[in-house]
C-alpha positions, 0 to 999 in steps of 0.5 A, a space after each residue: 057805318 057812316 056818320 052824316 051831318 046833313 047841315 055839316 059840322 064846322 071844320 077849320 081848313 088850310 088850303 093850297 093856292 088852288 083851294 085844295 085842302 092840305 090840313 084841317 082841325 076838326 073837333 080839336 084834333 089836327 089832321 093832314 090831308 094825305 089824299 083827295 079821293 074825289 072832288 065835285 061842285 054842287 050849284 043848285 037850288 037857285 029858285 029856293 035856297 041857293 047851294 054852291 059848294 065844293 066837295 072833297 072826299 079825302 083821306 087824312 094821315 090819321 086814317 079818316 075817310 071824310 067828305 068835307 065841303 066848302 060853302 062858297 056862299 058863306 066861305 065856311 068849311 064843314 065835315 058832312 060825312 065820316 066813313 068807318 
């Protein structure tokens, strides 16, 4: 089963100098990023509601498989999907 937050669930993310997530705090729990499985950018909808985000599908040290995104317009981070 997959859990989806279409608008995103806020998360605090610590990145390296390149902007790659290293650690995160989500729902009061801290997680270290163990592996980045995929990374992509969405830059769309400029004619309606502009969306510009960097997405990361990652695995944490606690075994979570998540898709998170960095909203480049608001400089905020959110969890979008949790795989189980």
